[in-house]
C-alpha positions as a Markdown table, in Angstrom:
| # | Residue | x | y | z |
|---|---|---|---|---|
| 1 | Met | 92.0 | 89.0 | 58.6 |
| 2 | Gly | 94.2 | 92.3 | 60.2 |
| 3 | Gln | 91.7 | 92.7 | 63.3 |
| 4 | Cys | 92.2 | 89.1 | 63.9 |
| 5 | Asp | 95.9 | 89.1 | 63.6 |
| 6 | Glu | 95.8 | 91.9 | 65.8 |
| 7 | Ser | 93.8 | 90.7 | 68.1 |
| 8 | Leu | 95.4 | 87.5 | 68.3 |
| 9 | Gly | 99.3 | 89.3 | 68.3 |
| 10 | Gly | 97.6 | 91.2 | 71.1 |
| 11 | Arg | 96.7 | 87.7 | 73.5 |
| 12 | Met | 100.4 | 86.2 | 73.0 |
| 13 | Gly | 101.7 | 89.8 | 73.8 |
| 14 | Thr | 99.7 | 89.5 | 77.1 |
| 15 | Asn | 100.1 | 86.4 | 77.8 |
| 16 | Gln | 104.4 | 86.6 | 77.1 |
| 17 | Ile | 104.2 | 89.5 | 79.4 |
| 18 | Arg | 102.3 | 87.4 | 82.1 |
| 19 | Leu | 105.0 | 84.9 | 81.2 |
| 20 | Met | 108.0 | 86.9 | 81.7 |
| 21 | Ala | 106.2 | 88.0 | 84.7 |
| 22 | Arg | 105.8 | 84.8 | 86.0 |
| 23 | Asn | 109.4 | 84.0 | 85.4 |
| 24 | Thr | 110.8 | 86.4 | 87.2 |
| 25 | Ala | 108.9 | 85.8 | 90.4 |
| 26 | Glu | 109.7 | 82.3 | 90.1 |
| 27 | Gln | 113.9 | 83.1 | 90.0 |
| 28 | Met | 113.3 | 83.9 | 93.6 |
| 29 | Gly | 113.2 | 80.3 | 94.6 |
| 30 | Thr | 115.8 | 79.0 | 92.5 |
| 31 | Arg | 118.7 | 81.8 | 91.6 |
| 32 | Pro | 121.8 | 81.1 | 94.0 |
| 33 | Ile | 121.1 | 83.5 | 97.0 |
| 34 | Pro | 123.9 | 85.8 | 97.2 |
| 35 | Lys | 123.4 | 86.7 | 92.9 |
| 36 | Leu | 119.2 | 86.6 | 94.1 |
| 37 | Leu | 119.9 | 89.0 | 97.6 |
| 38 | Leu | 122.4 | 91.6 | 95.3 |
| 39 | Gln | 120.0 | 91.7 | 92.9 |
| 40 | Gln | 116.8 | 92.7 | 95.0 |
| 41 | Ala | 118.9 | 94.8 | 97.4 |
| 42 | Leu | 121.2 | 96.8 | 95.2 |
| 43 | Pro | 118.1 | 98.6 | 93.3 |
| 44 | Ala | 116.3 | 99.1 | 97.1 |
| 45 | Ser | 119.6 | 100.3 | 98.4 |
| 46 | Ile | 120.1 | 102.5 | 95.4 |
| 47 | Gly | 116.5 | 104.0 | 95.9 |
| 48 | Ile | 116.6 | 104.4 | 99.6 |
| 49 | Leu | 120.3 | 106.0 | 98.9 |
| 50 | Val | 118.5 | 108.5 | 96.3 |
| 51 | Met | 115.7 | 109.3 | 98.5 |
| 52 | Ser | 118.1 | 109.3 | 102.0 |
| 53 | Leu | 119.9 | 112.6 | 99.5 |
| 54 | Asn | 117.2 | 113.7 | 98.7 |
| 55 | Ile | 116.2 | 114.7 | 101.9 |
| 56 | Leu | 119.7 | 115.4 | 103.1 |
| 57 | Ile | 120.2 | 118.0 | 100.8 |
| 58 | Asp | 116.6 | 119.2 | 101.0 |
| 59 | Thr | 117.7 | 120.0 | 104.2 |
| 60 | Val | 121.1 | 121.4 | 103.6 |
| 61 | Phe | 119.2 | 123.6 | 101.0 |
| 62 | Val | 116.7 | 124.8 | 103.8 |
| 63 | Gly | 119.2 | 125.2 | 106.5 |
| 64 | Gln | 121.2 | 127.3 | 104.2 |
| 65 | Trp | 118.8 | 129.3 | 102.2 |
| 66 | Ile | 116.0 | 129.6 | 105.1 |
| 67 | Gly | 118.3 | 129.2 | 108.2 |
| 68 | Ser | 118.8 | 126.9 | 111.1 |
| 69 | Asp | 114.9 | 127.1 | 112.4 |
| 70 | Ala | 113.6 | 125.9 | 109.7 |
| 71 | Ile | 115.4 | 122.6 | 110.2 |
| 72 | Gly | 114.4 | 122.4 | 113.2 |
| 73 | Ala | 110.9 | 123.4 | 112.0 |
| 74 | Ile | 111.2 | 120.2 | 109.5 |
| 75 | Asn | 112.3 | 118.2 | 112.1 |
| 76 | Val | 109.3 | 118.7 | 114.1 |
| 77 | Val | 107.0 | 117.9 | 111.0 |
| 78 | Leu | 109.0 | 114.6 | 110.3 |
| 79 | Pro | 107.3 | 112.8 | 113.0 |
| 80 | Val | 103.9 | 113.5 | 110.8 |
| 81 | Ser | 105.2 | 111.9 | 107.3 |
| 82 | Phe | 106.8 | 109.1 | 109.2 |
| 83 | Phe | 103.6 | 107.6 | 110.2 |
| 84 | Ile | 101.4 | 108.4 | 107.2 |
| 85 | Ala | 104.8 | 106.5 | 105.5 |
| 86 | Ala | 103.9 | 104.1 | 108.0 |
| 87 | Leu | 100.5 | 103.7 | 107.1 |
| 88 | Gly | 100.8 | 103.3 | 103.3 |
| 89 | Met | 104.1 | 101.1 | 104.2 |
| 90 | Ser | 102.5 | 99.4 | 106.8 |
| 91 | Ile | 99.3 | 98.5 | 104.1 |
| 92 | Gly | 102.0 | 97.8 | 101.8 |
| 93 | Val | 104.6 | 95.6 | 103.6 |
| 94 | Gly | 101.4 | 93.2 | 104.9 |
| 95 | Gly | 100.0 | 92.9 | 101.8 |
| 96 | Ala | 103.3 | 92.2 | 100.6 |
| 97 | Ser | 103.9 | 89.0 | 102.6 |
| 98 | Ile | 100.7 | 87.8 | 101.1 |
| 99 | Ile | 101.4 | 88.2 | 97.6 |
| 100 | Ser | 105.0 | 86.9 | 97.6 |
| 101 | Arg | 103.7 | 84.0 | 99.0 |
| 102 | Ala | 100.3 | 83.8 | 96.7 |
| 103 | Leu | 103.3 | 84.1 | 94.0 |
| 104 | Gly | 105.3 | 81.2 | 95.8 |
| 105 | Glu | 102.1 | 78.6 | 95.5 |
| 106 | Asn | 101.1 | 79.9 | 92.3 |
| 107 | Asn | 98.1 | 81.8 | 93.4 |
| 108 | Pro | 98.2 | 85.1 | 91.5 |
| 109 | Ser | 94.3 | 85.8 | 91.8 |
| 110 | Lys | 95.4 | 85.5 | 95.6 |
| 111 | Ala | 97.7 | 88.4 | 94.9 |
| 112 | Ser | 95.7 | 90.7 | 92.6 |
| 113 | Lys | 93.0 | 90.5 | 94.8 |
| 114 | Thr | 95.4 | 91.2 | 97.8 |
| 115 | Phe | 96.4 | 94.1 | 96.0 |
| 116 | Gly | 93.2 | 95.5 | 95.2 |
| 117 | Asn | 92.5 | 95.3 | 99.2 |
| 118 | Gln | 96.0 | 97.3 | 99.7 |
| 119 | Ile | 94.9 | 100.4 | 97.2 |
| 120 | Thr | 91.1 | 100.6 | 99.6 |
| 121 | Leu | 93.1 | 100.4 | 102.4 |
| 122 | Thr | 95.4 | 103.3 | 102.3 |
| 123 | Leu | 92.9 | 106.0 | 100.2 |
| 124 | Val | 90.7 | 105.0 | 103.2 |
| 125 | Phe | 92.4 | 105.8 | 106.1 |
| 126 | Thr | 94.8 | 108.8 | 104.5 |
| 127 | Ile | 92.2 | 110.4 | 103.7 |
| 128 | Leu | 90.6 | 109.8 | 107.3 |
| 129 | Phe | 94.1 | 110.8 | 108.4 |
| 130 | Val | 94.0 | 114.0 | 106.5 |
| 131 | Leu | 91.0 | 114.9 | 107.7 |
| 132 | Val | 92.0 | 114.8 | 111.6 |
| 133 | Gly | 95.5 | 115.8 | 111.0 |
| 134 | Leu | 94.2 | 119.5 | 109.8 |
| 135 | Phe | 90.9 | 119.7 | 112.0 |
| 136 | Phe | 93.8 | 119.4 | 114.8 |
| 137 | Ile | 96.5 | 121.5 | 113.4 |
| 138 | Glu | 96.8 | 123.8 | 116.6 |
| 139 | Thr | 97.1 | 121.2 | 119.3 |
| 140 | Ile | 99.7 | 118.7 | 116.7 |
| 141 | Ile | 102.4 | 121.5 | 116.0 |
| 142 | Pro | 103.5 | 122.3 | 119.5 |
| 143 | Ala | 102.8 | 118.9 | 120.7 |
| 144 | Phe | 105.5 | 117.5 | 118.5 |
| 145 | Gly | 107.9 | 120.6 | 119.6 |
| 146 | Gly | 106.8 | 123.2 | 117.5 |
| 147 | Lys | 107.1 | 126.0 | 120.3 |
| 148 | Gly | 108.7 | 129.5 | 120.2 |
| 149 | Ser | 110.3 | 130.4 | 116.9 |
| 150 | Leu | 110.0 | 126.6 | 115.4 |
| 151 | Tyr | 106.1 | 127.6 | 115.5 |
| 152 | Glu | 105.4 | 129.1 | 112.1 |
| 153 | Pro | 107.5 | 127.4 | 110.0 |
| 154 | Ala | 106.8 | 124.3 | 111.5 |
| 155 | Lys | 102.6 | 125.7 | 110.4 |
| 156 | Ile | 103.7 | 125.9 | 107.0 |
| 157 | Tyr | 105.1 | 123.1 | 106.1 |
| 158 | Tyr | 102.7 | 120.4 | 108.2 |
| 159 | Thr | 99.8 | 122.2 | 106.1 |
| 160 | Ile | 101.1 | 122.0 | 102.6 |
| 161 | Val | 102.7 | 118.4 | 103.0 |
| 162 | Met | 99.2 | 117.1 | 104.7 |
| 163 | Tyr | 97.6 | 117.6 | 101.3 |
| 164 | Gly | 99.7 | 115.3 | 99.7 |
| 165 | Val | 99.3 | 112.7 | 102.3 |
| 166 | Pro | 97.0 | 110.4 | 100.0 |
| 167 | Val | 99.0 | 110.0 | 97.6 |
| 168 | Leu | 102.5 | 109.4 | 99.7 |
| 169 | Gly | 100.6 | 106.5 | 101.6 |
| 170 | Phe | 99.6 | 104.9 | 98.0 |
| 171 | Cys | 103.9 | 105.8 | 96.8 |
| 172 | Met | 104.8 | 104.0 | 100.0 |
| 173 | Met | 102.0 | 100.8 | 99.7 |
| 174 | Ala | 102.7 | 100.2 | 96.2 |
| 175 | Asn | 106.7 | 100.5 | 95.7 |
| 176 | Asn | 106.4 | 97.2 | 98.7 |
| 177 | Thr | 103.8 | 95.3 | 95.9 |
| 178 | Ile | 106.2 | 96.1 | 92.6 |
| 179 | Arg | 109.0 | 95.0 | 95.1 |
| 180 | Ala | 107.0 | 92.0 | 96.2 |
| 181 | Glu | 106.5 | 90.9 | 92.7 |
| 182 | Gly | 110.6 | 90.7 | 91.9 |
| 183 | Lys | 110.6 | 93.9 | 90.1 |
| 184 | Pro | 113.0 | 95.9 | 92.0 |
| 185 | Lys | 114.3 | 98.1 | 89.4 |
| 186 | His | 111.0 | 99.0 | 89.1 |
| 187 | Ala | 110.8 | 100.1 | 92.5 |
| 188 | Met | 113.7 | 101.8 | 92.6 |
| 189 | Tyr | 112.6 | 103.9 | 89.6 |
| 190 | Ala | 109.3 | 104.9 | 92.1 |
| 191 | Met | 111.9 | 106.6 | 94.6 |
| 192 | Leu | 114.5 | 107.8 | 92.0 |
| 193 | Leu | 112.0 | 110.3 | 90.4 |
| 194 | Pro | 110.3 | 112.2 | 93.0 |
| 195 | Ser | 113.8 | 112.4 | 94.9 |
| 196 | Ile | 115.0 | 114.0 | 91.8 |
| 197 | Ser | 112.4 | 116.2 | 91.4 |
| 198 | Asn | 112.0 | 117.2 | 94.7 |
| 199 | Leu | 115.5 | 118.6 | 94.7 |
| 200 | Leu | 114.7 | 120.6 | 91.0 |
| 201 | Leu | 112.1 | 122.1 | 92.9 |
| 202 | Asp | 113.4 | 123.2 | 95.5 |
| 203 | Tyr | 116.3 | 124.5 | 93.8 |
| 204 | Leu | 113.2 | 126.9 | 92.0 |
| 205 | Phe | 111.3 | 127.1 | 94.9 |
| 206 | Ile | 113.4 | 128.3 | 97.7 |
| 207 | Asn | 116.7 | 129.9 | 95.8 |
| 208 | Val | 115.0 | 131.4 | 92.5 |
| 209 | Phe | 111.2 | 132.4 | 93.2 |
| 210 | Asp | 112.4 | 132.6 | 97.4 |
| 211 | Trp | 109.0 | 131.3 | 98.5 |
| 212 | Gly | 111.4 | 129.7 | 102.0 |
| 213 | Met | 109.2 | 127.2 | 103.5 |
| 214 | Phe | 106.1 | 127.7 | 101.6 |
| 215 | Gly | 108.3 | 126.5 | 99.0 |
| 216 | Ala | 110.2 | 124.0 | 100.3 |
| 217 | Ala | 106.7 | 122.1 | 101.4 |
| 218 | Trp | 105.3 | 122.3 | 98.2 |
| 219 | Ala | 108.3 | 120.9 | 96.5 |
| 220 | Thr | 107.7 | 117.8 | 98.7 |
| 221 | Thr | 104.3 | 117.4 | 98.4 |
| 222 | Leu | 104.6 | 117.7 | 94.2 |
| 223 | Ser | 107.0 | 115.1 | 94.3 |
| 224 | Tyr | 105.0 | 112.4 | 95.7 |
| 225 | Ile | 102.4 | 112.9 | 92.8 |
| 226 | Val | 105.7 | 112.5 | 90.4 |
| 227 | Cys | 106.3 | 109.5 | 92.4 |
| 228 | Ser | 102.2 | 108.3 | 92.0 |
| 229 | Leu | 102.4 | 109.1 | 88.3 |
| 230 | Tyr | 105.2 | 106.6 | 87.4 |
| 231 | Ile | 103.4 | 103.9 | 89.7 |
| 232 | Leu | 100.5 | 104.3 | 88.0 |
| 233 | Tyr | 102.1 | 104.1 | 84.7 |
| 234 | Phe | 104.2 | 100.4 | 86.0 |
| 235 | Phe | 100.6 | 98.9 | 86.8 |
| 236 | Ile | 98.7 | 100.6 | 83.6 |
| 237 | Ser | 101.6 | 99.2 | 81.3 |
| 238 | Lys | 101.5 | 96.0 | 82.0 |
| 239 | Lys | 104.5 | 95.4 | 83.1 |
| 240 | Ser | 102.8 | 93.9 | 86.4 |
| 241 | Glu | 101.7 | 90.2 | 86.6 |
| 242 | Leu | 98.7 | 91.7 | 88.7 |
| 243 | Arg | 95.4 | 92.0 | 86.6 |
| 244 | Leu | 93.2 | 93.9 | 88.8 |
| 245 | Ser | 89.4 | 94.0 | 88.3 |
| 246 | Leu | 86.8 | 96.0 | 90.3 |
| 247 | Pro | 85.8 | 93.0 | 92.2 |
| 248 | Asp | 89.7 | 92.9 | 93.6 |
| 249 | Phe | 89.0 | 96.5 | 95.6 |
| 250 | Lys | 85.8 | 95.1 | 97.3 |
| 251 | Trp | 87.3 | 94.2 | 101.3 |
| 252 | Asp | 87.7 | 90.3 | 101.6 |
| 253 | Val | 87.5 | 90.5 | 105.5 |
| 254 | Ser | 89.8 | 87.5 | 105.6 |
| 255 | Leu | 92.8 | 89.3 | 103.6 |
| 256 | Val | 92.5 | 92.4 | 105.2 |
| 257 | Lys | 92.9 | 90.7 | 108.9 |
| 258 | Glu | 95.8 | 89.5 | 107.6 |
| 259 | Ile | 97.1 | 92.2 | 105.8 |
| 260 | Gly | 96.5 | 94.2 | 109.1 |
| 261 | Ser | 97.7 | 92.0 | 111.3 |
| 262 | Leu | 101.1 | 91.8 | 109.4 |
| 263 | Gly | 101.1 | 95.2 | 108.0 |
| 264 | Phe | 100.5 | 96.5 | 111.8 |
| 265 | Val | 104.1 | 95.5 | 113.0 |
| 266 | Thr | 105.3 | 98.4 | 110.2 |
| 267 | Leu | 103.0 | 100.4 | 111.4 |
| 268 | Ala | 104.2 | 99.9 | 114.8 |
| 269 | Arg | 107.5 | 100.7 | 114.2 |
| 270 | Gln | 107.1 | 103.6 | 112.3 |
| 271 | Ala | 104.8 | 104.8 | 114.8 |
| 272 | Met | 107.2 | 104.3 | 117.4 |
| 273 | Val | 109.5 | 106.1 | 115.5 |
| 274 | Ser | 106.8 | 109.4 | 115.1 |
| 275 | Ile | 106.7 | 108.9 | 119.0 |
| 276 | Thr | 110.1 | 108.7 | 119.7 |
| 277 | Val | 110.8 | 111.8 | 117.2 |
| 278 | Leu | 108.1 | 113.8 | 119.7 |
| 279 | Leu | 109.8 | 112.9 | 122.8 |
| 280 | Val | 113.3 | 113.6 | 121.5 |
| 281 | Asn | 111.9 | 116.8 | 120.3 |
| 282 | Asn | 110.3 | 117.8 | 123.8 |
| 283 | Ile | 113.0 | 116.5 | 125.8 |
| 284 | Leu | 115.7 | 118.1 | 123.5 |
| 285 | Phe | 113.9 | 121.2 | 123.9 |
| 286 | Ser | 113.8 | 121.2 | 127.3 |
| 287 | Tyr | 117.5 | 121.0 | 128.2 |
| 288 | Gly | 119.2 | 122.2 | 125.0 |
| 289 | Gly | 116.5 | 124.8 | 123.6 |
| 290 | Glu | 115.9 | 125.0 | 119.7 |
| 291 | Ser | 119.7 | 124.2 | 118.7 |
| 292 | Ser | 119.2 | 120.7 | 120.1 |
| 293 | Ile | 116.4 | 120.1 | 118.4 |
| 294 | Ala | 118.7 | 121.1 | 114.8 |
| 295 | Val | 121.2 | 118.9 | 115.9 |
| 296 | Tyr | 118.7 | 116.1 | 115.9 |
| 297 | Ala | 117.4 | 117.2 | 112.4 |
| 298 | Ile | 121.2 | 117.0 | 111.2 |
| 299 | Ile | 122.0 | 113.2 | 112.8 |
| 300 | Ser | 118.4 | 112.1 | 111.7 |
| 301 | Arg | 118.9 | 113.1 | 108.5 |
| 302 | Met | 122.7 | 111.2 | 108.8 |
| 303 | Leu | 120.8 | 108.1 | 109.7 |
| 304 | Met | 118.6 | 107.6 | 107.0 |
| 305 | Phe | 121.2 | 108.5 | 104.3 |
| 306 | Ala | 124.0 | 106.2 | 106.1 |
| 307 | Thr | 121.7 | 103.0 | 106.6 |
| 308 | Phe | 121.2 | 103.3 | 103.2 |
| 309 | Pro | 122.7 | 99.9 | 102.6 |
| 310 | Ile | 121.5 | 97.8 | 105.5 |
| 311 | Leu | 117.8 | 99.4 | 104.7 |
| 312 | Gly | 118.2 | 98.1 | 101.4 |
| 313 | Ile | 119.5 | 94.5 | 102.3 |
| 314 | Thr | 116.4 | 94.2 | 104.6 |
| 315 | Gln | 113.8 | 95.2 | 101.4 |
| 316 | Gly | 115.8 | 92.9 | 99.8 |
| 317 | Phe | 115.6 | 89.9 | 101.9 |
| 318 | Leu | 111.7 | 90.2 | 102.7 |
| 319 | Pro | 110.6 | 88.7 | 99.0 |
| 320 | Ile | 113.1 | 86.1 | 99.0 |
| 321 | Ala | 112.1 | 85.0 | 102.7 |
| 322 | Gly | 108.6 | 85.3 | 102.0 |
| 323 | Tyr | 108.9 | 83.7 | 98.7 |
| 324 | Asn | 110.7 | 80.3 | 99.8 |
| 325 | Tyr | 109.1 | 79.9 | 103.0 |
| 326 | Gly | 106.0 | 80.1 | 101.0 |
| 327 | Ala | 107.5 | 77.1 | 98.7 |
| 328 | Ala | 109.0 | 75.3 | 101.6 |
| 329 | Gln | 112.5 | 75.3 | 100.8 |
| 330 | Phe | 113.6 | 75.7 | 104.2 |
| 331 | Pro | 117.4 | 75.1 | 103.2 |
| 332 | Arg | 117.1 | 78.6 | 101.2 |
| 333 | Val | 115.6 | 80.5 | 103.9 |
| 334 | Arg | 118.3 | 79.5 | 106.3 |
| 335 | Gln | 120.8 | 80.6 | 103.5 |
| 336 | Val | 118.9 | 84.1 | 102.9 |
| 337 | Ile | 118.9 | 84.9 | 107.0 |
| 338 | Asn | 122.5 | 84.3 | 107.2 |
| 339 | Val | 123.9 | 86.1 | 103.9 |
| 340 | Ser | 121.9 | 88.5 | 104.9 |
| 341 | Ile | 123.0 | 89.4 | 108.2 |
| 342 | Arg | 126.6 | 89.3 | 107.5 |
| 343 | Ser | 126.0 | 91.5 | 104.2 |
| 344 | Ala | 124.3 | 94.4 | 106.6 |
| 345 | Thr | 126.6 | 94.0 | 109.4 |
| 346 | Ala | 129.5 | 94.6 | 107.2 |
| 347 | Met | 128.1 | 97.5 | 105.5 |
| 348 | Ala | 127.5 | 98.4 | 109.2 |
| 349 | Thr | 130.6 | 98.9 | 110.0 |
| 350 | Leu | 131.8 | 100.6 | 107.3 |
| 351 | Val | 129.4 | 103.3 | 107.4 |
| 352 | Cys | 130.1 | 103.4 | 111.2 |
| 353 | Ile | 133.9 | 104.4 | 110.8 |
| 354 | Ala | 133.2 | 106.8 | 108.3 |
| 355 | Ile | 130.9 | 108.4 | 111.0 |
| 356 | Tyr | 133.8 | 108.6 | 113.5 |
| 357 | Val | 136.4 | 109.8 | 110.8 |
| 358 | Phe | 134.1 | 112.7 | 109.5 |
| 359 | Ser | 131.7 | 113.3 | 112.5 |
| 360 | Asp | 133.6 | 116.8 | 112.6 |
| 361 | Tyr | 132.9 | 118.2 | 109.2 |
| 362 | Ile | 129.3 | 117.0 | 109.1 |
| 363 | Ala | 127.3 | 120.1 | 110.9 |
| 364 | Pro | 128.9 | 122.7 | 108.7 |
| 365 | Ile | 127.3 | 121.0 | 105.5 |
| 366 | Phe | 123.5 | 121.8 | 107.0 |
| 367 | Thr | 124.3 | 125.2 | 108.8 |
| 368 | Lys | 126.5 | 128.3 | 109.2 |
| 369 | Asp | 125.3 | 128.1 | 113.3 |
| 370 | Ala | 128.7 | 128.0 | 114.9 |
| 371 | Gln | 126.9 | 126.3 | 118.2 |
| 372 | Leu | 125.8 | 123.6 | 115.9 |
| 373 | Phe | 129.4 | 122.8 | 115.1 |
| 374 | Ala | 130.2 | 122.5 | 118.3 |
| 375 | Glu | 127.4 | 120.1 | 119.7 |
| 376 | Thr | 126.8 | 117.6 | 116.7 |
| 377 | Pro | 130.2 | 115.6 | 116.4 |
| 378 | Thr | 129.9 | 114.0 | 119.7 |
| 379 | Ala | 125.8 | 113.2 | 119.0 |
| 380 | Leu | 126.9 | 111.8 | 116.3 |
| 381 | Arg | 129.5 | 109.5 | 117.6 |
| 382 | Trp | 126.9 | 108.1 | 120.2 |
| 383 | Val | 123.7 | 107.8 | 117.9 |
| 384 | Phe | 126.0 | 105.7 | 115.7 |
| 385 | Ala | 128.2 | 103.8 | 118.1 |
| 386 | Ala | 125.9 | 100.7 | 118.0 |
| 387 | Leu | 125.3 | 100.4 | 114.3 |
| 388 | Pro | 127.3 | 98.0 | 112.9 |
| 389 | Ile | 124.9 | 95.4 | 114.9 |
| 390 | Val | 121.9 | 97.2 | 113.4 |
| 391 | Gly | 121.6 | 94.1 | 110.9 |
| 392 | Ile | 120.6 | 91.6 | 113.0 |
| 393 | Gln | 117.5 | 93.5 | 114.4 |
| 394 | Leu | 116.1 | 94.1 | 111.2 |
| 395 | Ile | 116.7 | 91.1 | 109.4 |
| 396 | Gly | 115.6 | 89.2 | 112.9 |
| 397 | Ala | 112.3 | 91.0 | 113.1 |
| 398 | Ala | 112.0 | 91.1 | 109.2 |
| 399 | Tyr | 112.1 | 87.0 | 108.9 |
| 400 | Phe | 109.0 | 86.7 | 111.1 |
| 401 | Gln | 107.0 | 89.3 | 109.0 |
| 402 | Ala | 108.3 | 87.8 | 105.8 |
| 403 | Ile | 106.8 | 84.1 | 106.8 |
| 404 | Gly | 103.4 | 85.8 | 107.8 |
| 405 | Lys | 103.9 | 85.6 | 112.0 |
| 406 | Ala | 102.8 | 88.9 | 112.8 |
| 407 | Thr | 102.8 | 88.7 | 117.1 |
| 408 | Pro | 106.6 | 87.5 | 116.9 |
| 409 | Ala | 107.4 | 90.6 | 114.9 |
| 410 | Leu | 105.4 | 93.2 | 116.2 |
| 411 | Leu | 107.1 | 92.2 | 119.5 |
| 412 | Leu | 110.7 | 92.6 | 118.1 |
| 413 | Thr | 110.0 | 95.5 | 116.0 |
| 414 | Leu | 108.7 | 97.2 | 119.5 |
| 415 | Thr | 112.1 | 96.2 | 121.6 |
| 416 | Arg | 114.5 | 98.8 | 120.8 |
| 417 | Gln | 112.3 | 102.1 | 120.6 |
| 418 | Gly | 108.8 | 100.8 | 122.9 |
| 419 | Phe | 110.8 | 98.7 | 125.4 |
| 420 | Phe | 114.5 | 100.5 | 125.7 |
| 421 | Phe | 114.5 | 103.8 | 124.1 |
| 422 | Ile | 111.9 | 105.4 | 125.4 |
| 423 | Pro | 112.2 | 104.3 | 129.1 |
| 424 | Leu | 115.9 | 105.2 | 128.8 |
| 425 | Leu | 114.4 | 108.5 | 127.6 |
| 426 | Tyr | 112.9 | 109.2 | 131.0 |
| 427 | Ile | 116.4 | 108.0 | 132.6 |
| 428 | Leu | 119.3 | 109.2 | 131.3 |
| 429 | Pro | 118.3 | 113.3 | 130.6 |
| 430 | Pro | 117.8 | 113.9 | 134.1 |
| 431 | Ile | 120.8 | 112.9 | 135.4 |
| 432 | Tyr | 123.1 | 113.8 | 131.9 |
| 433 | Gly | 120.6 | 116.2 | 130.5 |
| 434 | Val | 121.6 | 116.6 | 126.3 |
| 435 | Leu | 124.1 | 113.8 | 126.5 |
| 436 | Gly | 121.5 | 111.1 | 128.2 |
| 437 | Val | 119.8 | 111.6 | 125.1 |
| 438 | Trp | 122.4 | 110.5 | 122.7 |
| 439 | Ile | 123.9 | 108.0 | 125.1 |
| 440 | Ala | 120.2 | 106.3 | 124.8 |
| 441 | Phe | 120.8 | 105.4 | 121.4 |
| 442 | Pro | 123.5 | 102.8 | 121.5 |
| 443 | Ile | 122.5 | 101.3 | 124.6 |
| 444 | Ala | 118.7 | 100.6 | 123.4 |
| 445 | Glu | 120.4 | 99.2 | 120.0 |
| 446 | Leu | 123.0 | 96.6 | 122.0 |
| 447 | Leu | 119.7 | 95.7 | 124.3 |
| 448 | Ala | 117.2 | 95.0 | 121.2 |
| 449 | Thr | 119.9 | 93.4 | 119.3 |
| 450 | Leu | 120.7 | 90.7 | 122.1 |
| 451 | Val | 116.6 | 90.0 | 122.1 |
| 452 | Thr | 116.1 | 89.2 | 118.5 |
| 453 | Gly | 119.2 | 87.1 | 118.0 |
| 454 | Phe | 118.0 | 85.2 | 120.6 |
| 455 | Phe | 114.5 | 84.6 | 119.1 |
| 456 | Leu | 115.7 | 84.4 | 115.8 |
| 457 | Asn | 118.1 | 81.4 | 116.5 |
| 458 | Arg | 115.2 | 79.5 | 118.5 |
| 459 | Glu | 112.9 | 80.0 | 115.4 |
| 460 | Ile | 115.3 | 79.0 | 113.1 |
| 461 | Arg | 115.7 | 75.7 | 115.2 |
| 462 | Lys | 112.6 | 75.0 | 115.5 |
| 463 | Thr | 111.0 | 75.6 | 112.0 |
| 464 | Leu | 113.8 | 75.6 | 109.0 |
| 465 | His | 115.3 | 71.8 | 110.0 |
C-alpha cells in the first residue's frame, strides 16, 4: 500500500509540476504586456549585468595585477570566445523560437524534440571547433591581432579557454531554451553562478597564487563548468516542462533546418562581431600600436556592461513575441514591439548620458597606464554617441527572428557591422587614423537603425493587422 501511495504521489507530483510549467508558459499569452516584459526582461538584464560586471572586473583584475598587455591579449582572444558563444547561442535562439511557438500551439512533444536536437548539434559543432582551433593556433593568434608583446599571453589564454568551448556552447544554448519556456529567473541564475565563481577564482588564481594569464584563463574555463552544472540540475530536477527521451537526440532533418535557418541569424551577428574585433584590432595595431588595442578592450568591456538593460529587454521580448505570434494574438505582438522599443530607448539614453559624464574616470579603473588615460575618453564618447537609438535596431531584428522569418532577420542583423561598419573601417582610418575607427561606430549605428526601422514598420503594417 505504501509503495502504491508513493507511486501515485510521484505521478501526481510530476503532473502538478507539468501543469505549473504549462501555466508559466501560458502567462505569456495572457498577462499585461508591460508587466510581462518586466517579468521576462528584468532577470535577463540582471543576468547580463552580472555577466558583464564579471567581464569588467575580470579585465580590471588582469590590468591591475598583470598589466596592460594582458588586457590587450584577452581582447585578442575575445573574437574566438564570441564565436563559440555565438555558436551555442545561435542553436539556442533558433531552437528557442521553435519552442516558444510550439508551446503557444500546445505542442510539448515538438518542443522537447527540438531541445534534444539542440544538444546534439551543440556538442558536435563545438567539439569540431576545438579540434580545428587548437590545430591552427599559431595562425589564428597573430591573425586576430596577437602580435608583438601580446603574442605569448594571448597564446596562454587562448589554449586554456579552448578546453572549455563545448561547455560554453552548451551553456549559451540551454540558457536560451530555459528562457523560451518562460523561466527567466532560472536563466538568470545560470548566468549569475559562473560570473560570481569567475571573480572568486580570478582573485584566488591571479592575486593569491600569482598564476598570471594561466590563472585568468582557468578561472574563466572553470566558471563555464559551474554554469553547466546548474543547467543540468534545472533539467534533471524537473523544473523544466521539457521531457527528453533518447529518440529526441536523433537529428530530425526538418527541425535541424529550421534551427539552423533561425539560429544562423544569431551566429551571423556574433560571427560578424568576431570579424569586426579582428579587423579593429589589426587596424588599431597599424595606426596606434598595442595601446590602442588596450583602449578598444576597455571600450568593448564598457559596451557589454553599459548595454545590459537594452540586451535584457531584447531577450525578454523574444519569447513574448514568439509565443503570441504562434497563438495569433497579433495586437499583443504589436504592443510588445512598441513597449520594448520605448523602454530600450529610454534606458539607452540614460546610459549614454552617464558615459559622457564619467568618461574621464573610466580608464584609471582598468590600468595605471597614463597613455590609456589620455586616449580612452574621446574614444568612449564617439563609440557611445548613437547608443540611444540602438534599441530600434535590436528589437527590429529580434522580431523577425522571433516569428520565424530567418532571411529578413539575417539581413537586418548584418546591416550595422557587415554592410556599414566594416566598409567604414576601410574608408575612415586612412583619413583620420585611430579616430576614424571610433567615428565609424556611431555612423554605422545610425544607418543600420534607419534601415531596420523602415523594414520593421513595413512588416507591422503588412502582417500584424
